[in-house]
Backbone bond lengths (Angstrom), bond angles and torsions (degrees), N, CA, C in turn:
res aa  C-N    CA-C-N  psi(-1)  N-CA   C-N-CA  omega(-1)  CA-C   N-CA-C  phi
1 M - - - 1.464 - - 1.516 109.30 -
2 E 1.301 116.58 129.84 1.454 121.37 -178.56 1.512 110.46 -73.45
3 P 1.365 117.10 150.30 1.460 119.89 177.74 1.521 110.01 -59.02
4 G 1.334 115.74 138.42 1.458 120.83 178.27 1.506 113.85 82.71
5 Q 1.329 117.34 -2.52 1.459 119.83 -179.80 1.525 109.30 -78.81
6 A 1.320 117.10 141.64 1.454 121.91 -177.99 1.513 109.82 -64.86
7 A 1.338 115.13 142.98 1.457 121.12 178.79 1.521 109.47 -111.87
8 G 1.349 115.68 173.21 1.451 120.56 177.60 1.516 112.04 74.16
9 I 1.341 115.19 -146.45 1.465 120.33 -177.59 1.520 110.81 -63.60
10 A 1.339 116.33 -37.94 1.468 119.05 179.28 1.525 110.43 -61.78
11 G 1.324 116.47 -42.83 1.458 119.16 177.55 1.509 112.21 -66.09
12 F 1.340 115.83 -37.46 1.465 119.01 177.81 1.526 111.08 -62.71
13 L 1.330 117.00 -42.05 1.464 120.53 -178.48 1.528 111.80 -67.63
14 T 1.327 116.27 -33.18 1.465 118.31 -179.27 1.526 112.02 -75.02
15 Q 1.334 117.36 -25.85 1.453 120.38 -176.87 1.526 113.98 -97.61
16 T 1.331 117.57 -21.25 1.463 119.01 -175.88 1.520 110.92 -82.59
17 D 1.331 115.02 172.27 1.454 120.10 179.82 1.532 109.75 -107.03
18 A 1.334 116.07 -165.65 1.461 120.44 -176.07 1.527 111.96 -63.94
19 I 1.332 117.93 -37.18 1.465 120.48 -179.21 1.527 110.19 -64.23
20 G 1.326 116.88 -42.41 1.460 119.76 178.12 1.515 111.76 -63.18
21 R 1.330 117.67 -40.33 1.468 120.53 179.23 1.524 111.11 -68.10
22 I 1.329 116.94 -38.07 1.467 120.10 177.47 1.527 110.41 -64.32
23 T 1.328 116.46 -40.80 1.458 120.20 178.14 1.518 111.21 -61.91
24 L 1.340 116.20 -44.72 1.463 119.91 177.80 1.523 111.16 -63.76
25 A 1.322 117.10 -40.05 1.468 120.30 178.42 1.529 111.01 -63.96
26 A 1.338 116.35 -36.76 1.469 119.61 177.63 1.520 110.89 -63.84
27 L 1.332 117.03 -40.99 1.458 119.93 178.23 1.526 111.49 -66.16
28 V 1.316 116.48 -39.31 1.466 119.69 177.14 1.528 110.47 -63.51
29 A 1.330 116.92 -42.43 1.464 120.35 178.24 1.525 110.93 -63.26
30 M 1.334 117.78 -40.83 1.465 120.85 176.23 1.529 111.15 -60.66
31 S 1.329 116.06 -42.19 1.455 119.65 -179.53 1.529 111.32 -64.95
32 V 1.327 116.26 -43.55 1.470 120.08 179.02 1.524 110.66 -61.73
33 A 1.340 117.14 -45.41 1.461 120.84 179.45 1.525 110.88 -63.26
34 T 1.329 117.08 -39.72 1.460 120.63 -179.79 1.516 111.55 -63.06
35 W 1.316 117.30 -49.09 1.460 119.79 -177.52 1.523 112.01 -71.00
36 Y 1.315 117.02 -30.71 1.472 118.80 174.77 1.529 110.26 -63.59
37 L 1.343 116.34 -46.34 1.466 119.73 179.24 1.523 111.53 -64.79
38 I 1.329 116.34 -39.55 1.471 119.35 179.69 1.526 110.32 -61.57
39 L 1.317 117.07 -49.65 1.461 120.47 -177.31 1.524 111.33 -68.09
40 A 1.338 116.70 -44.85 1.469 119.89 -177.54 1.523 111.10 -64.25
41 R 1.327 117.66 -45.46 1.462 120.64 -179.02 1.531 111.31 -68.60
42 T 1.333 117.42 -36.80 1.459 120.01 178.46 1.521 110.78 -62.58
43 V 1.317 116.45 -46.87 1.468 119.93 178.31 1.525 110.87 -61.95
44 R 1.334 116.65 -42.89 1.460 120.22 -178.95 1.524 111.67 -66.57
45 I 1.330 117.57 -39.50 1.464 120.66 -179.82 1.521 110.65 -66.67
46 V 1.324 117.19 -44.27 1.467 120.36 -179.58 1.529 110.21 -62.49
47 A 1.340 116.74 -44.67 1.464 119.95 179.62 1.523 111.53 -65.06
48 A 1.334 117.58 -41.09 1.463 120.80 179.92 1.516 111.11 -65.58
49 R 1.317 118.14 -38.11 1.471 120.42 178.92 1.515 110.99 -64.31
50 R 1.312 117.49 -39.95 1.465 120.10 178.40 1.523 110.71 -65.47
51 R 1.332 117.14 -44.57 1.468 119.77 179.06 1.525 111.07 -65.56
52 S 1.339 117.25 -38.23 1.461 120.60 179.24 1.525 110.80 -64.83
53 A 1.327 116.58 -41.51 1.459 119.68 178.86 1.527 110.74 -62.03
54 R 1.332 117.41 -41.21 1.464 120.32 178.56 1.520 111.07 -64.97
55 F 1.339 117.22 -43.45 1.460 119.30 -178.70 1.523 111.36 -66.49
56 L 1.334 117.73 -43.90 1.456 119.96 -179.56 1.526 111.25 -62.49
57 D 1.319 116.71 -35.74 1.461 119.85 176.09 1.530 110.23 -63.82
58 I 1.333 116.65 -42.25 1.469 120.68 177.35 1.521 110.59 -66.03
59 F 1.326 116.63 -41.63 1.463 120.50 -176.43 1.527 111.54 -64.19
60 W 1.333 117.03 -50.86 1.462 119.61 -175.83 1.518 112.59 -70.59
61 N 1.329 117.96 -20.69 1.460 121.06 179.48 1.523 112.96 -101.64
62 A 1.333 117.22 3.94 1.465 120.50 179.13 1.526 110.01 -71.96
63 P 1.329 118.60 142.30 1.467 120.56 179.61 1.519 113.51 -71.61
64 S 1.325 117.26 -24.10 1.464 120.44 -178.13 1.517 109.62 -158.37
65 L 1.327 114.31 168.40 1.458 119.56 176.99 1.521 110.93 -67.50
66 Q 1.331 116.14 -30.34 1.460 119.67 177.43 1.523 111.35 -63.27
67 A 1.323 116.51 -35.06 1.466 119.80 177.54 1.520 110.91 -66.59
68 V 1.336 116.42 -40.04 1.464 119.75 176.69 1.519 110.21 -64.00
69 E 1.335 116.34 -41.95 1.464 120.55 179.52 1.520 110.83 -62.91
70 A 1.334 116.63 -41.28 1.466 119.94 178.49 1.520 111.20 -64.40
71 H 1.319 116.17 -39.71 1.463 119.42 178.28 1.522 111.15 -63.47
72 L 1.337 116.96 -41.89 1.459 120.41 -179.54 1.521 111.70 -70.49
73 E 1.326 117.90 -28.38 1.459 120.06 175.82 1.519 111.27 -70.61
74 E 1.327 116.27 -33.77 1.464 119.95 177.99 1.530 111.12 -74.68
75 R 1.304 115.23 -39.62 1.465 119.77 -177.75 1.513 108.34 -124.81
76 H 1.312 116.15 110.50 1.467 120.49 -175.17 1.519 110.12 -61.88
77 P 1.345 117.97 141.66 1.473 120.99 -179.83 1.526 111.64 -54.52
78 D 1.331 114.84 129.57 1.466 119.70 -178.22 1.521 112.34 -129.57
79 E 1.338 116.80 16.84 1.463 121.24 177.04 1.527 107.67 -156.36
80 P 1.332 118.92 168.37 1.470 120.80 -169.05 1.520 115.19 -60.24
81 F 1.322 118.90 -41.72 1.460 120.70 -173.84 1.532 111.91 -69.96
82 S 1.315 116.61 -44.46 1.464 118.71 177.03 1.525 111.28 -68.10
83 H 1.329 116.65 -33.93 1.466 120.63 176.59 1.525 110.57 -62.49
84 L 1.320 117.08 -43.29 1.460 121.19 178.39 1.525 110.89 -66.47
85 A 1.326 116.92 -44.74 1.465 120.34 179.98 1.523 111.25 -61.90
86 W 1.318 116.92 -42.17 1.458 120.60 -178.32 1.530 110.89 -62.86
87 H 1.308 117.50 -47.83 1.469 120.19 -178.61 1.533 111.09 -68.09
88 G 1.326 117.77 -35.08 1.451 119.55 176.72 1.518 112.10 -65.59
89 I 1.324 116.54 -44.26 1.468 120.43 179.64 1.520 110.65 -65.47
90 V 1.325 117.20 -45.51 1.467 120.92 -179.62 1.525 110.33 -62.08
91 A 1.335 117.81 -41.74 1.457 120.45 179.77 1.519 111.32 -62.82
92 A 1.345 116.96 -43.62 1.468 120.13 179.79 1.523 111.38 -64.28
93 R 1.332 116.78 -45.72 1.465 120.02 -179.94 1.525 110.98 -63.59
94 R 1.307 116.50 -42.09 1.462 120.00 -177.02 1.524 111.55 -64.97
95 H 1.326 116.14 -43.11 1.469 119.04 -178.22 1.520 111.25 -69.81
96 E 1.329 117.42 -35.51 1.459 120.46 178.85 1.525 111.80 -67.38
97 R 1.327 116.58 -35.76 1.461 119.97 -175.92 1.518 113.05 -84.32
98 H 1.327 117.12 -38.52 1.466 120.22 -171.83 1.528 113.39 -111.62
99 G 1.323 118.03 -14.57 1.449 119.84 -179.80 1.515 112.24 70.66
100 A 1.352 115.27 -163.59 1.465 121.47 -177.97 1.519 109.73 -94.99
101 N 1.319 116.25 89.91 1.461 120.92 178.68 1.520 112.48 -93.66
102 R 1.320 116.21 -15.25 1.461 120.87 -179.87 1.515 109.44 -134.79
103 L 1.338 115.45 166.53 1.452 120.22 -177.95 1.522 111.49 -62.57
104 T 1.326 116.39 -35.30 1.463 119.62 -179.32 1.523 111.79 -68.21
105 E 1.342 117.91 -17.41 1.452 121.77 -178.97 1.518 112.09 -105.34
106 S 1.334 117.00 11.46 1.457 120.53 -176.73 1.516 110.62 -67.80
107 G 1.335 115.60 158.40 1.452 120.90 179.50 1.512 111.97 93.53
108 S 1.317 115.06 -177.40 1.455 120.74 -179.74 1.529 110.91 -76.11
109 T 1.330 114.72 172.64 1.465 119.37 177.74 1.522 110.94 -60.99
110 A 1.332 116.74 -40.33 1.462 120.31 -179.75 1.524 111.47 -62.23
111 E 1.336 116.17 -42.08 1.465 119.72 179.54 1.526 111.13 -66.73
112 F 1.330 116.23 -40.97 1.464 119.66 179.73 1.528 110.78 -64.98
113 V 1.336 116.75 -42.44 1.461 120.54 178.39 1.528 110.42 -64.25
114 T 1.334 116.56 -39.56 1.468 120.45 178.69 1.519 111.14 -60.46
115 R 1.340 116.57 -44.73 1.469 119.16 179.56 1.520 111.17 -65.20
116 A 1.319 117.52 -40.82 1.469 120.43 179.85 1.525 111.14 -63.67
117 M 1.328 116.87 -42.93 1.462 119.81 -179.55 1.519 111.28 -70.69
118 R 1.331 117.08 -34.36 1.462 119.47 177.44 1.529 110.73 -64.46
119 R 1.333 116.89 -38.95 1.468 119.41 177.06 1.519 110.95 -61.70
120 V 1.325 116.36 -41.22 1.470 119.57 179.34 1.527 110.33 -64.47
121 L 1.330 117.07 -42.28 1.466 119.82 178.58 1.526 111.35 -62.40
122 D 1.329 116.48 -39.48 1.465 119.57 177.32 1.525 110.94 -64.85
123 E 1.335 116.74 -40.41 1.469 120.34 178.63 1.523 111.05 -64.28
124 E 1.321 116.97 -42.54 1.461 119.92 179.48 1.522 111.53 -66.89
125 T 1.338 116.51 -36.63 1.467 119.34 176.44 1.522 111.14 -62.04
126 A 1.340 116.02 -44.89 1.467 119.85 178.11 1.521 111.19 -64.47
127 R 1.328 116.80 -38.45 1.464 119.73 -179.86 1.528 110.77 -67.20
128 C 1.320 117.40 -37.64 1.468 120.36 178.51 1.518 112.15 -65.07
129 E 1.316 116.84 -29.03 1.460 120.70 -176.23 1.531 113.00 -87.50
130 Q 1.314 117.63 -1.89 1.465 119.70 179.67 1.529 110.22 -64.03
131 G 1.311 116.33 130.22 1.461 122.13 178.85 1.509 114.47 89.15
132 L 1.333 117.76 -18.33 1.457 119.59 -178.20 1.525 111.83 -68.31
133 T 1.338 116.31 -31.57 1.464 119.05 178.25 1.527 110.96 -63.24
134 V 1.325 116.27 -38.34 1.467 119.96 178.18 1.521 110.47 -64.25
135 L 1.338 116.57 -45.91 1.461 119.66 179.78 1.528 111.26 -62.43
136 A 1.330 116.66 -42.42 1.468 119.51 179.06 1.527 110.85 -64.63
137 S 1.330 116.65 -40.17 1.463 120.14 -179.75 1.520 111.49 -66.35
138 V 1.340 116.62 -42.11 1.464 119.88 178.86 1.524 110.06 -65.19
139 G 1.327 116.56 -44.41 1.454 119.88 -178.66 1.521 113.46 -62.08
140 S 1.328 116.53 -32.34 1.466 119.59 -177.23 1.523 113.51 -90.51
141 T 1.326 118.11 -25.45 1.463 120.32 -174.84 1.529 114.26 -104.22
142 A 1.330 118.14 -25.11 1.473 119.69 -176.52 1.525 112.76 -57.85
143 P 1.341 120.15 -43.05 1.480 118.08 178.22 1.524 112.75 -61.00
144 F 1.325 117.30 -36.91 1.462 119.92 179.90 1.529 111.48 -72.72
145 V 1.328 116.30 -35.14 1.467 118.92 175.37 1.522 109.58 -64.01
146 G 1.339 116.51 -43.41 1.463 119.35 176.99 1.510 112.26 -63.84
147 L 1.339 117.04 -38.54 1.465 120.16 177.67 1.525 111.23 -65.18
148 F 1.326 116.28 -39.35 1.458 119.29 176.03 1.524 110.63 -61.21
149 G 1.344 115.64 -43.16 1.466 118.66 177.86 1.512 112.26 -60.93
150 T 1.332 116.59 -38.18 1.465 120.17 178.16 1.522 111.40 -66.25
151 V 1.332 116.32 -47.45 1.471 120.19 -179.72 1.525 110.59 -59.99
152 W 1.344 115.02 -43.85 1.467 117.90 -178.70 1.528 111.13 -66.80
153 A 1.329 116.69 -39.71 1.467 119.63 -179.57 1.520 110.65 -67.97
154 V 1.329 117.29 -39.55 1.471 119.86 177.58 1.530 110.14 -62.76
155 Y 1.315 115.79 -45.24 1.474 119.59 178.16 1.526 110.09 -59.64
156 H 1.321 116.03 -46.01 1.459 120.12 -179.17 1.526 110.78 -62.35
157 A 1.343 116.54 -41.23 1.467 120.17 -178.99 1.525 111.25 -68.21
158 L 1.340 117.47 -41.40 1.463 119.95 -179.16 1.516 111.56 -67.33
159 V 1.327 117.49 -36.69 1.461 120.26 176.92 1.522 109.86 -63.56
160 A 1.345 116.03 -43.39 1.467 119.35 179.58 1.525 111.13 -64.05
161 I 1.339 116.75 -40.13 1.462 120.05 179.14 1.527 110.68 -66.77
162 G 1.339 116.27 -39.98 1.464 119.42 178.67 1.506 112.32 -64.11
163 M 1.323 116.64 -38.86 1.460 120.10 179.46 1.526 111.26 -68.91
164 S 1.361 116.47 -31.69 1.468 118.71 -179.81 1.527 111.74 -79.08
165 G 1.350 116.62 -20.99 1.459 119.83 179.88 1.507 113.72 78.32
166 K 1.339 118.02 11.38 1.459 121.50 179.91 1.530 107.74 -111.24
167 G 1.320 117.11 97.81 1.449 121.90 -175.88 1.509 113.79 -106.79
168 T 1.315 118.05 26.57 1.461 120.60 178.85 1.529 109.83 -73.22
169 L 1.344 114.74 164.55 1.462 120.27 -175.32 1.526 111.86 -61.00
170 D 1.314 117.54 -40.66 1.463 119.47 -178.19 1.523 111.59 -67.76
171 K 1.330 117.41 -24.80 1.460 119.68 178.21 1.534 111.69 -82.91
172 V 1.344 117.23 -24.36 1.471 121.23 -177.36 1.520 111.59 -92.36
173 A 1.334 116.71 -40.66 1.459 120.35 -172.70 1.529 111.98 -63.86
174 G 1.326 117.00 -40.18 1.467 119.90 -177.61 1.517 112.92 -61.02
175 P 1.323 119.92 -58.92 1.465 120.82 -179.79 1.526 113.85 -61.61
176 V 1.348 116.93 -38.80 1.461 119.28 179.65 1.528 110.46 -67.67
177 G 1.329 116.94 -40.97 1.463 120.14 177.38 1.521 111.79 -62.35
178 E 1.322 117.07 -41.17 1.465 120.27 177.51 1.523 111.16 -65.37
179 A 1.325 116.86 -32.94 1.456 119.72 179.24 1.523 111.51 -64.52
180 L 1.346 116.68 -31.44 1.463 119.89 179.99 1.526 112.49 -68.28
181 I 1.315 116.69 -14.56 1.466 119.94 176.80 1.524 110.37 -57.77
182 M 1.323 118.05 -36.20 1.461 121.22 -178.09 1.525 111.10 -62.89
183 T 1.337 117.63 -38.53 1.468 120.19 176.95 1.521 110.34 -64.10
184 G 1.329 116.33 -42.64 1.460 119.85 177.81 1.518 112.04 -62.30
185 I 1.327 117.02 -41.97 1.463 120.04 179.31 1.528 110.17 -64.06
186 G 1.328 116.56 -40.79 1.459 119.40 178.14 1.520 112.10 -59.47
187 L 1.336 117.73 -41.07 1.461 121.09 178.27 1.524 111.33 -68.74
188 V 1.320 116.83 -39.50 1.467 120.50 178.65 1.532 110.73 -62.53
189 V 1.311 116.68 -35.38 1.461 120.57 178.30 1.530 110.94 -74.55
190 A 1.326 117.49 -38.24 1.468 120.99 -172.94 1.523 112.72 -76.27
191 V 1.323 118.57 -38.99 1.471 120.64 -173.13 1.539 112.10 -61.41
192 P 1.339 120.80 -49.83 1.474 118.53 177.40 1.522 113.28 -61.11
193 A 1.341 117.33 -34.71 1.458 119.84 179.61 1.523 110.89 -65.24
194 V 1.331 117.41 -42.12 1.470 120.67 -179.82 1.521 110.57 -67.11
195 L 1.331 117.12 -45.35 1.460 120.16 179.90 1.525 111.50 -63.07
196 A 1.325 116.10 -42.60 1.464 119.33 179.30 1.524 111.30 -65.85
197 Y 1.326 116.64 -40.54 1.462 119.83 178.51 1.525 110.84 -59.50
198 N 1.319 117.15 -47.41 1.463 120.25 179.90 1.528 111.47 -62.72
199 A 1.335 116.44 -40.77 1.468 119.64 -179.58 1.528 111.01 -66.17
200 F 1.324 117.26 -42.66 1.465 120.00 -179.02 1.528 111.49 -69.42
201 V 1.321 117.40 -36.98 1.470 120.13 177.56 1.526 109.86 -61.96
202 R 1.312 116.83 -44.32 1.465 119.78 178.87 1.527 110.50 -64.56
203 S 1.331 117.58 -43.22 1.464 120.73 178.48 1.523 111.03 -60.88
204 N 1.329 116.78 -42.66 1.468 120.20 178.55 1.523 110.93 -63.78
205 R 1.328 116.76 -39.39 1.462 119.93 -179.51 1.535 110.38 -62.82
206 V 1.329 116.93 -40.99 1.461 120.56 179.55 1.526 110.80 -66.50
207 V 1.334 116.74 -46.17 1.466 120.47 -178.70 1.520 110.88 -63.57
208 L 1.323 117.53 -44.45 1.464 120.04 -178.94 1.525 111.22 -67.29
209 S 1.321 117.44 -33.51 1.456 119.71 175.69 1.525 110.96 -65.65
210 Q 1.320 117.26 -43.79 1.463 120.86 176.67 1.525 111.32 -64.79
211 L 1.317 116.45 -38.50 1.453 120.25 179.47 1.528 111.18 -66.91
212 D 1.316 116.42 -37.61 1.462 120.11 177.94 1.526 110.97 -65.93
213 A 1.340 117.20 -41.24 1.462 120.40 176.76 1.526 110.93 -63.77
214 F 1.324 117.12 -40.91 1.459 120.73 177.48 1.522 110.86 -64.65
215 A 1.325 116.80 -36.24 1.465 120.36 178.89 1.523 110.89 -63.80
216 H 1.332 117.94 -38.49 1.458 120.54 177.64 1.530 111.28 -64.20
217 D 1.342 116.92 -43.63 1.461 119.73 177.90 1.526 111.31 -64.65
218 L 1.314 116.53 -42.66 1.454 120.47 179.73 1.524 110.88 -64.68
219 Y 1.322 116.34 -39.60 1.462 119.66 177.83 1.530 111.10 -62.21
220 A 1.340 116.01 -42.53 1.462 119.48 177.65 1.524 111.11 -60.74
221 F 1.302 116.26 -37.71 1.460 121.01 178.50 1.523 111.30 -66.08
222 L 1.332 116.93 -45.26 1.457 121.14 -174.68 1.523 112.93 -78.75
223 A 1.320 117.17 -39.16 1.458 120.47 -171.54 1.520 113.87 -87.26
224 T 1.337 117.39 -29.93 1.461 120.07 -175.08 1.516 113.13 -110.12
225 G 1.322 117.62 -1.69 1.455 119.16 -179.80 1.510 112.94 68.18
226 S 1.325 115.91 33.46 1.459 120.79 -179.10 1.512 109.59 -105.40
227 H 1.309 115.32 154.75 1.457 120.42 177.24 1.511 109.20 -99.50
228 V 1.316 117.20 124.56 1.460 122.03 179.18 1.511 108.11 -89.92
229 S 1.334 116.89 107.40 1.458 120.40 -176.88 1.516 112.52 -83.14
230 G 1.312 115.96 -10.58 1.460 119.78 179.04 1.505 109.01 -179.38
231 P 1.340 118.07 169.15 1.461 120.32 -178.52 1.521 111.83 -55.76
232 G 1.324 116.06 118.59 1.450 121.41 177.14 1.515 114.84 83.64
233 A 1.336 119.02 -1.57 1.460 121.52 -179.32 1.513 109.28 -112.60
234 V 1.316 117.26 117.82 1.455 122.26 -177.73 1.518 108.38 -116.03
235 V 1.337 116.92 122.00 1.454 122.75 -177.98 1.513 108.47 -121.23
236 P 1.365 119.81 124.92 1.459 121.00 -179.13 1.523 111.30 -61.76
237 L 1.312 116.32 141.48 1.454 121.87 175.48 1.519 110.34 -76.43
238 K 1.301 116.73 144.27 1.455 120.77 174.35 1.519 109.49 -87.75
239 P 1.321 118.96 136.20 1.457 120.33 174.61 1.516 110.05 -60.06
240 A 1.326 114.87 152.98 1.464 119.56 -176.07 1.520 111.01 -61.52
241 A 1.363 117.89 -41.69 1.458 120.10 -178.19 1.530 111.23 -65.14
242 A 1.354 115.60 -40.48 1.447 119.11 179.86 1.507 111.22 -66.09
243 A 1.317 116.08 -36.75 1.461 120.08 179.45 1.519 110.43 -65.37
244 Q 1.370 117.36 -40.10 1.438 120.37 179.68 1.513 110.88 -69.34
245 G 1.372 116.66 -37.85 1.437 120.23 179.65 1.510 112.40 -64.87
246 S 1.324 115.47 -41.27 1.451 119.98 -179.59 1.506 111.54 -66.61
247 A 1.396 115.28 -30.15 1.446 118.82 177.79 1.529 110.14 -68.78
C-alpha cells in the first residue's frame, strides 16, 4: 500500500473493480432489507398483540355472542383473533339462515363453520410467514456472498501485485487484509437475519398455537350452543324458559 493511500473500506473500493462493488452493493441491499423487515414486523407484532389482548378481554367478558358480533360490526377485525371470530360467526349465521345452497356450503352447520375457520387459520399462517423467506435467504447466503467478494478481491489484488512486480509483505498484506472486509460484512449482514428469523418463527408458533386453542373454544360455542366462560372452559347455556322457571 502506497503512503497516503486510503485504508479499510475506502481503500477496498478504490482498488476493486465493478464485480467487487456489485457484491458490496448486494450485501448492503440485503442488510437494508433485513433491518426493514425486522423493524416492520416488530412494530406489527407488538401492535397486533395489544389489539388481540383487548379483543380477547372483550370476547371473554361479553354477555352473549350477539354482543361480540355487534362489537365486530362496529369495529372491523384488525388482528387474528377477531378475524377468526368474525368469520366463524358469519359462517354460522349464514348457514343457519340460508342452508346449503352451494357446494361450498354443503354439510351441517358445524362442518361449514369448521371449513370457514380452517381457511382463516391457513390465511393467518401464510400472513405470519410473510418476509421470513427473505430473512432465511439472507441469513444463509450473505456469508457466501461476502466470501465471494473476498476471494474476488484477493484475486484482483494479487493480479495487480504480480503485474507491478512488487511482492513484498507490505504490498501484499494491505490489499489482502482489505479483501477480508467483505467476509466480515457478510457475517454482519447474516447474523441479525438468522437471529430475527428464529425469533419470528418462535413468535409465530406461539401465536398460532394460541389461535388454534381459541378456534377450538369458538367452535364449541358456535357448533354446540355452549357458552365459553373462559379459555378452555365450556359451560352449556340454559334455555330461556328453564332460566325463568328456575327463577
